[in-house]
N, C-alpha and C positions, 0 to 999 in steps of 0.2 A: 232822826234818832239813829244812834249807832249801837248795834248789838255785836259784841265781840263773840267770835266763834273760835276759841283757843284750840280746841281739839283738831279742827280741820286745818287751821293755820299751822299747827305743829306738823301735821302730815305733809303739808306743802313744803315747809322748811326742810324736813328730812328727805324730801324727794329732789331737792335742788341738785342739778348737775349729774343726775343718774343716767342720763342718756335716753330716757324714755319720754314719750309724749304724755304729760300728765293731764288726765281727763276727769274733770269734776262732773259727776252725774248725780241725778236725784230728782225727786218729785218737783214738778214745776212750782215756782214761787217759794222754794224753801231757803233761798238766800245764796245761791251759787254765784250769781253775777256780782253781788255785793262783796262776797268773800274774795273774788278774783280782782275786781277793779278798784276796790278801796282798801280792804283789810290787808291783803297780800301786797299790793302796791305800796301802801304806807309802810309796811314792814321793810320792804326792800329799800325805800328811801331812808328810813331810820338806820338801816345797816350800812348806809354810805354808798349805795348804788346810785349812780348818776341818773337823773331823770331822762336823759337822752339815750340811756341804755335800757329803758323800759318802754317797749313798743306795745301800746294798748290799741286793740281793734275791736270796736263795739258794734256788732252786727244788728243790735236792737235800735241803734241810732240811725234814723233815715238819712242823716247827713253823711253817713259812712256806707251808704248802699253800694258805692262803687267797689268796695272790697269783696262783694259777692262774686266778682269776676276773678277767677284764680290767677290770671296773669297780672292783673292790676295789683292784687295783694302781694304776690311774690316780688314784683318789681319794687313795690313800696318798701318791703323788708330789706331787699338787696341794697337799696339806696340809703336806708337808715343805718345799716351796719357799716361802720367806717374804720374800725380797728379790730384787734384780735381779742379784746376783753369780752366777757360774757354779756350777751344781750338777752333780756327776758322778754319773750313774745307772749303776750296775754291776749287771747282771742275769746270774746264772749259770744255765745250762740254760734259756734263754729259751723254747725250743720247748715247755716244759711249760705255758706260759700259753696258754689258749684264744684262738684268733685272734691269735697273737703278732705277725703281720705288721702288722695294723691297730693294735695297741697300740704297737709301736715307731714306726710312722709318726706316730701321734698325739703321742707323747712328743717326737719329733724336731721337731715344730712349735713347741715352746717355745723362745724365743730364748736362754734362759740354761741350757738343758739340754744336757749333753754325754754321749752314750750310748755305753757299751761293754758288749758282751754276749758270752757264750759260747753256742755251739750245737753239739749233737752228736746222736747216735743216729739211729734210722731216720726221724725226722720232720724232721731239719734237716741236710741235707748240702749239698755245694758247689753242686749244680745248683739247689737251692732258693733260694740267695742270689741267683743270677743272675736267677731268675724273679721272686721276691718283692720284691727291693730294687733293681731296676734304676735306676740314677741316684741312689739315696739311701743305698746301703750300701757300706762299704769292707770287703773281706774281708782279714783278717790271718791267713793260714794258719800253723799251728803244727805242728811235727814232734816226734817223740820226741827225747830228748837226743842232741845231737852228742857226739862223744868228748871235745871240749874242755869241754863242760858236765858230762859224766859223770865225768871223771877227778878233779876236785877234791872230789867228793862220795863217791868210792870209798875204802873202808877197806882199803888194801893197796898193793902195789907197782904201778908203772906197767905192768910186763909182765903182772901178774895182771889188772889193769884191762882191758888190751887183750884178753886171752884171754876174760875174762867178757863183754866187749862183743861179741866175735865170736860167742859162744855164746848169750847171753841178751838181747842187744839193749839198747835205751836207754829203755824205759818207766821213769819215775822210781820207781815202786813196786818195781821189781826190786832196787833198792839196799837195801830194807828186808827182803828175804827172806834168811834165814840158811841157807846151804848150797845146794849144787847141786840137791839133791832138792826143796827148797822152791821154788827158782826155777823149775825145770822144771814142777812141779805148778801153780804160780801162773799160768804162761803157758798151759798146756794148758786149765786151767779158764777163764781169761779168754777164750780163743778160742771155746770152746764156749758159754759163758753170756752173753757180751757181744757179740762181733763177729758170730758166726753168728746169734745171736738178733736183732740189729739188722737184718741183711739179710733174715731170714725175716719179721720183723714188717713190714718196708717193702714187700717184693716177694712175689708169689705164685710161689714156686719150684716148678715142675712136677716137677722131678727132683732132689730134695734129695740123694740118694745120689750121683748123677752130679755135682751141683754141688760137693760136698765132694771128690770125686775130682779134679775140675778144679782146685780150689784146690791140692791136693797135687801135681798134675802141674806147675802153674805155679811152685810153691815149689821143686820139684826142678830147674826149668829156668831159674833166674835166670842171666843172662849168655848165654843161648842165644836165637837168633832164633825168634820164634813168630808165628803169626797164627791166626785162627779156623779156616781151612781145614786147616792143618797139624794143629791139635789135634783137629779132627773126624776126620781120617783116623787119628790115633793111637788115639782111642777106638774106632773101628770095627774096627781091625786088632788092637789089643793089649788093650783093656779090655772089648771086647764089650758096650759100652754104646751102642747105636745110637740112643737117644733124644736124644743130643746132636748136633744139626745145627750147621753153622757159624754159622747165624743165632742159635741159642740160646746157643752158646758166646760169641759176640760180646756178646750181652745180659748174660750172666753176668759176663763180664770187666768190663763197664761198671759193674755193681753193686759189684765189688771196688774199682774206682777211686773211685766215689762215696763208699764207706765209708772212704776214705783208707788202705786196706790195701795197694794196689799203685799203681804209676805206670808209664805207658807212655813209652818213649823211641823216637822215630822214627829211621829210617835216613836219612842225608843224604849225597848224592854231593858230596864236597868239590870236585872239579875241575869237575864238571858244574853245581855250584851249584843243586841241585834235590833235593827229597825223593824217596825211592824208595818207591813205594806197594806194598810187599810185606811182608816180615817186619819185625817190630819186636822190641824187648826190653822185658821187664817186670821191675820191681824192687819189692821189698817195703819199705815205709817203716820197718818194724821187723824186724830180723833175728831177734830172740828169738821173735816170733810165727811167722816163717817156719820156724825150726828146730823149734818146738813142733808145727807142723802136720805135720812129717815125723818127729815123735817123736824128734828129735835124732839121727837116724840118717844124715843126709847132711850132714856138716860139711866140705864141700870148701872149704878156706880161700881158694883162688884166686877162686872165684865169690863167696864171702861178702865178701871184701875189695873186689871190684869193685862189689858192691852198696853197701858202706859209702862208697866214694869217690863213687858216684852220689849218695847221700843227702847227703854233705857239700857237694857242689856245689849241690844244690838248697837246702840250709840256707843257703848263701851267696847265694841268690837268683839263681842262674844258670839259664837255660833250657838243657837238656841233651839233645843228640842223639847218636846213634851214627854214627860217621863211616865212610864207604866211599871208598877211593881206588883208582881203576882205572888200571892202568899197562899199557903195551905192552912185552912182553919176548919171549924165545925159549925154546922148550922144549929138551929134551936133544938133539933132532935138528936144532936150529937153525931150526925153523919159528916164525913170529911167532904169538904168542898174547896174549890179554888176560887180565890177572891182577887179581883183586879183593883188596885189602888192607883190613884193618879198623883203625880208630882207635876205641878204646873209647868216648871221650867228646869231643864238641865242646861246650864251655861258652861260652855267649854271654850278655852283659849289656850293653846299650847298645852302645857302640862297641868294647867289649872282647871278645876271643875267646881261648880257650886250648884247645889240644889236649892231652888227658890220657890216658895209657896206664896200665892197671893190670897189673903184672907181679909175681906172688907171689914168685918167685925168678928170679934171673939168674946162675946158677952159672958160666957160661963164655961165651966170645966168641960162640959160635953163638946162644945165647939172647939175648945183647945185640943181635946183628944182627937177629934175628927181631923183637924188640920195637921196635927203632928204625927199621926199614925203612919202614913206612907213614908215620911222621912225616917222615922225610927226603924221601919222594916227594911230599909235599904241595906244597912249593915256594912257600909264602907266608911272610910275616915275623912271623906271630903266634907267641906263646910255645908251646913244645912241652915236655911234662913227662912223665916216667915215674915212677910211684909204686910202690915196691917194699917188700916185707916184709923184705928183706935188711938186716942190721945194718951200714949204711954211713954215711959222711958224704956230705952233699950234694955233687954233682959236676956239671960241665958239659962236654960233649964239644966237638969242633972244629966241629960243626954247630950248636952252641948249644942242644942238647937237654939239659935238666936232669933228673937222676935224684935223687929225694929219698926217704928212708925214710918209710913210711906214718905212723908216729906223729908225726914232725915235721910232715908235711903236714897232719894233722888238728889238731894242737895249735896251730900257728901260723896265725892268721887271715890273715896276709900271705904264706902259703906259695906262692901262685901267682906271686908277683912276686919271689921270692928269686933 
């Protein structure tokens, strides 16, 4: 099965010949290797690049284990480069090469070499790139399939695709699993044997039982404000796991971010134009893994849809914060009070900004009022959007607030500007 990834291919195309080491990073099994070895290579061939000017080194292939030796790899590339035309060097799972940072730096000195590599697992995470390749590397972060990528490859109706996406997420291999039982088993096994193993291989986890319980707590709390202090109190009072201090929890949460399993979204005071250094929200890059962590027992569609909308905005390269709008009003007795309203997402990219609210259902006027109030109180001219699972047509109210069904929002790359 071939799944096109046009957004990432475009990024690679626009990075050709820029002098940097292009490093495709992301969650394990999200499709990095396929993008590099097949989609990008096929593009180069279609563009007229000669096959002998595309050097592919696949460190996942045991038959190419010799390339783990730095000298062997460098000699191979030296012998393959026979003229002054550009050679594209594509290395999959480059962290398997001993002293890979020095190897890539050496290759990058060649004036006619254009380097594209993938990296993952416990030896090659986002923080490593910043440390090892400062000023010489370009990170191309990749995510699991967006719904617009998932849908064309799905064998079934659009509605069934949506329900499967909500439950089993967007790892490409999930589309090859036949039946819900196979999909669930695949995700559970992947979590235990790949993702947890990577973290345990990289870090000395002092409290593995508590670490896995922390992951479960975070998975059950998507869409809810969290911080290490709050989680530490939860463990002390409810879980009776006193080994997890707020400092340890903060460290463990960082491990999950580095492994591309979770992402943190900070709270932003819209009217005060400043960040609120207290509670943040954490979202999972793949909802299938999140659901597998919880044994598929907590499928709250409203929170899952909120996570999917967050992932879609990040897929579109927006920086995403959680919005907070403080207003002055009066209580039932007429006394003045300050009220804090939430905007699910503030999406920023360059000079563009969008306020996006996730609303699973809006069955009546009261619910519509609840979902639109924070948007109406913002008071600026940026676009304001409500995404709903209701089966409706796109509509715009007298305040200019757009309400759009979630599948249309996800399918249409221009949906923020409709």
